[in-house]
LOKOL-220914 format. One record per residue (C-alpha): x, y negated, z. Coordinates in steps of 0.5 Angstrom, whole numbers, padded with zeros to 4 digits, always signed. Layout:
BEGIN
XYZ;...
! end
This chain:
BEGIN
+0210-0608+0465;+0208-0608+0458;+0213-0610+0452;+0211-0616+0448;+0209-0611+0442;+0204-0607+0447;+0201-0614+0449;+0200-0616+0442;+0197-0610+0440;+0192-0610+0446;+0190-0618+0445;+0190-0618+0438;+0186-0611+0437;+0191-0609+0432;+0189-0602+0433;+0182-0602+0434;+0178-0601+0440;+0184-0598+0444;+0184-0598+0452;+0191-0598+0455;+0192-0593+0460;+0199-0593+0461;+0206-0595+0459;+0213-0592+0460;+0219-0596+0462;+0227-0596+0462;+0230-0599+0467;+0230-0605+0464;+0223-0606+0466;+0221-0606+0458;+0216-0601+0456;+0218-0596+0451;+0212-0593+0449;+0204-0594+0451;+0199-0589+0452;+0192-0591+0449;+0185-0588+0449;+0181-0588+0443;+0174-0588+0441;+0171-0581+0441;+0171-0577+0435;+0165-0574+0432;+0165-0567+0430;+0162-0563+0424;+0163-0555+0425;+0168-0556+0429;+0169-0553+0437;+0174-0559+0438;+0177-0565+0435;+0183-0569+0436;+0185-0572+0443;+0183-0578+0444;+0189-0580+0449;+0194-0582+0444;+0202-0584+0445;+0205-0589+0441;+0213-0591+0442;+0215-0598+0441;+0219-0597+0434;+0212-0593+0432;+0208-0599+0434;+0213-0604+0430;+0213-0600+0424;+0205-0599+0424;+0204-0607+0425;+0209-0609+0420;+0206-0604+0415;+0199-0606+0416;+0201-0614+0416;+0205-0613+0410;+0200-0609+0406;+0195-0615+0408;+0200-0620+0406;+0201-0617+0399;+0194-0616+0398;+0193-0624+0399;+0199-0625+0394;+0195-0621+0389;+0189-0624+0390;+0192-0631+0389;+0195-0628+0383;+0189-0626+0380;+0186-0633+0381;+0192-0636+0377;+0190-0631+0372;+0197-0628+0372;+0194-0622+0374;+0188-0620+0369;+0183-0614+0368;+0182-0610+0375;+0184-0612+0382;+0181-0609+0388;+0184-0611+0394;+0185-0606+0401;+0185-0612+0406;+0181-0610+0412;+0183-0602+0411;+0190-0602+0412;+0189-0598+0419;+0187-0592+0414;+0193-0592+0410;+0198-0593+0415;+0195-0588+0420;+0195-0583+0415;+0202-0584+0412;+0204-0584+0419;+0202-0577+0420;+0204-0574+0413;+0210-0570+0412;+0215-0570+0406;+0211-0564+0403;+0205-0567+0403;+0201-0571+0398;+0196-0576+0397;+0191-0578+0391;+0186-0584+0391;+0182-0589+0388;+0184-0596+0385;+0184-0599+0391;+0191-0597+0392;+0196-0602+0392;+0197-0601+0400;+0198-0593+0399;+0203-0594+0393;+0207-0599+0398;+0207-0594+0403;+0209-0588+0399;+0215-0591+0397;+0214-0597+0391;+0217-0603+0393;+0212-0610+0394;+0216-0612+0387;+0214-0606+0384;+0207-0606+0386;+0206-0614+0384;+0210-0614+0378;+0206-0608+0376;+0199-0612+0377;+0202-0618+0373;+0204-0613+0367;+0211-0614+0368;+0217-0610+0366;+0220-0609+0373;+0213-0606+0375;+0213-0599+0378;+0210-0597+0371;+0213-0602+0367;+0207-0606+0367;+0203-0602+0363;+0198-0599+0368;+0196-0604+0373;+0192-0602+0379;+0189-0596+0375;+0196-0592+0374;+0201-0593+0380;+0205-0586+0382;+0211-0584+0385;+0213-0578+0389;+0208-0574+0392;+0203-0580+0390;+0198-0578+0384;+0195-0585+0384;+0191-0590+0384;+0185-0587+0379;+0180-0591+0375;+0174-0586+0374;+0170-0587+0380;+0170-0580+0384;+0175-0576+0379;+0181-0576+0383;+0177-0572+0388;+0177-0565+0384;+0185-0567+0382;+0186-0567+0389;+0183-0560+0390;+0188-0558+0384;+0194-0561+0388;+0192-0558+0394;+0191-0551+0391;+0198-0552+0387;+0201-0553+0394;+0198-0546+0397;+0200-0542+0390;+0207-0545+0390;+0208-0544+0398;+0210-0551+0400;+0206-0551+0406;+0204-0558+0404;+0197-0561+0404;+0194-0566+0399;+0190-0572+0402;+0184-0574+0397;+0181-0581+0399;+0175-0584+0396;+0170-0589+0398;+0163-0589+0401;+0160-0591+0394;+0164-0585+0390;+0161-0580+0396;+0155-0579+0392;+0158-0576+0386;+0156-0569+0384;+0163-0567+0382;+0165-0568+0390;+0160-0563+0392;+0162-0558+0387;+0170-0559+0389;+0168-0558+0397;+0165-0552+0395;+0171-0549+0391;+0176-0552+0396;+0172-0548+0401;+0172-0542+0397;+0179-0542+0396;+0181-0545+0403;+0185-0550+0399;+0189-0554+0404;+0186-0561+0402;+0184-0566+0407;+0178-0570+0404;+0178-0577+0406;+0172-0582+0405;+0174-0589+0407;+0167-0592+0409;+0168-0599+0408;+0160-0601+0408;+0159-0602+0401;+0159-0598+0394;+0161-0604+0390;+0155-0609+0392;+0150-0604+0395;+0151-0602+0403;+0152-0595+0405;+0145-0595+0408;+0141-0597+0401;+0145-0592+0397;+0146-0586+0401;+0140-0582+0405;+0145-0579+0409;+0151-0584+0412;+0154-0579+0416;+0159-0578+0411;+0163-0573+0415;+0158-0568+0415;+0156-0568+0408;+0161-0562+0406;+0156-0557+0409;+0161-0551+0410;+0167-0556+0410;+0168-0558+0417;+0168-0566+0418;+0171-0571+0423;+0168-0578+0424;+0174-0583+0425;+0175-0590+0427;+0178-0593+0421;+0180-0599+0424;+0184-0596+0429;+0191-0594+0426;+0193-0589+0432;+0186-0585+0432;+0187-0584+0424;+0194-0582+0425;+0191-0577+0430;+0186-0574+0426;+0190-0573+0420;+0195-0569+0424;+0189-0565+0427;+0187-0564+0420;+0194-0562+0417;+0194-0557+0423;+0187-0555+0421;+0189-0554+0413;+0196-0550+0415;+0193-0545+0420;+0189-0542+0414;+0182-0545+0415;+0182-0549+0409;+0179-0556+0407;+0177-0561+0412;+0173-0568+0411;+0175-0574+0415;+0170-0580+0415;+0174-0587+0417;+0169-0592+0418;+0173-0599+0416;+0171-0605+0413;+0174-0609+0407;+0174-0616+0408;+0173-0618+0401;+0168-0616+0395;+0169-0610+0391;+0174-0613+0386;+0177-0620+0385;+0171-0621+0380;+0166-0620+0386;+0166-0626+0391;+0163-0621+0396;+0158-0627+0399;+0152-0625+0395;+0150-0619+0399;+0154-0620+0406;+0151-0624+0412;+0154-0630+0414;+0155-0627+0420;+0159-0622+0417;+0163-0627+0413;+0165-0631+0419;+0169-0625+0422;+0174-0625+0417;+0181-0626+0419;+0188-0628+0415;+0195-0625+0416;+0201-0629+0417;+0206-0624+0414;+0210-0627+0408;+0217-0627+0407;+0218-0620+0403;+0211-0621+0399;+0213-0628+0397;+0219-0626+0394;+0216-0620+0390;+0210-0625+0388;+0216-0630+0385;+0219-0624+0381;+0212-0622+0379;+0211-0628+0376;+0217-0630+0373;+0219-0623+0370;+0219-0621+0363;+0213-0618+0360;+0214-0612+0356;+0215-0612+0349;+0209-0610+0344;+0213-0604+0341;+0214-0601+0348;+0206-0600+0349;+0207-0593+0345;+0213-0591+0350;+0213-0585+0355;+0205-0584+0354;+0207-0576+0355;+0212-0573+0360;+0214-0568+0356;+0213-0570+0348;+0216-0564+0345;+0210-0562+0341;+0207-0570+0341;+0211-0574+0336;+0206-0578+0334;+0201-0583+0337;+0194-0584+0334;+0194-0592+0332;+0188-0596+0332;+0187-0595+0324;+0186-0588+0321;+0193-0585+0318;+0197-0590+0321;+0200-0586+0327;+0206-0589+0331;+0212-0585+0333;+0212-0583+0340;+0219-0585+0344;+0221-0584+0351;+0224-0590+0355;+0225-0587+0362;+0223-0582+0366;+0216-0582+0370;+0218-0584+0378;+0214-0578+0380;+0217-0573+0376;
! end
């Protein structure tokens, strides 16, 4: 019989539009793994794609479930902190898109890396930064992962290159990371993620071409959440089949609301890159449950039917504790603002000030976590 975990998956639709095919049980009668059928993948310039029959163990299901709900609860906390004016500046939430990051992370190996845009709190957590490190960074506190000086736009850790604020600019950097992996022989691949709004950037098409010429092991991932800021994909793109837009770069359309489909597509993409075939493009069809950012309520350009379909998470515990610390922790001192600007400051002893001729001395306080 199905375990409680498998029943919950089937009833709540946590893994997208999955159909339970079979379960394997121990002598106790409880399922230890289950096999599902995912939605069909759409292919571009590929003779075959990932398998649609996928298996998940009980431990994997629990881990994916926990990670997705942890991200949802963390983003809910971040939204509340923004409304309380404790988080200032920019705050872009990932609510609704959790299966994309969790599925990709599940397929990644220790040598693989990722770079993404500013909707990155969940990715930062999955790559090893604690919830407290994420939330304290957003509130500008010293226990943040960049000591409160970066916010959403500058979150890094080992093999995670951000959280980048310039729309689409992380994609060329991702190709560079992938090329470095090939050059150094690490066998690693780089996931370069961007949204459907950024998909029309010219620089992205330039690096599709460069990556294919170099056979760089780069997985381009267009997280299509339906809207670029407040503009629907259909109004912004003449071709909304983003997985086909790499031209010579092969592509796969994936149900981004199905964590297992994303996991299998990413595994396929990693194998494709490692086989020497060069880059590949994934389009994960997903949906964000709020506006573009916290300054955008997301109600003026969505229909009432769309808004009525949104859901809330139940996960609390760790997120609530991290939120408490993020609110109570000390802000960094003013003199710390000019520390650790350079990773290797040997030839950069002075920092330009707000007024000419008043340069500030650079100081090193702590080593960056991703160096």
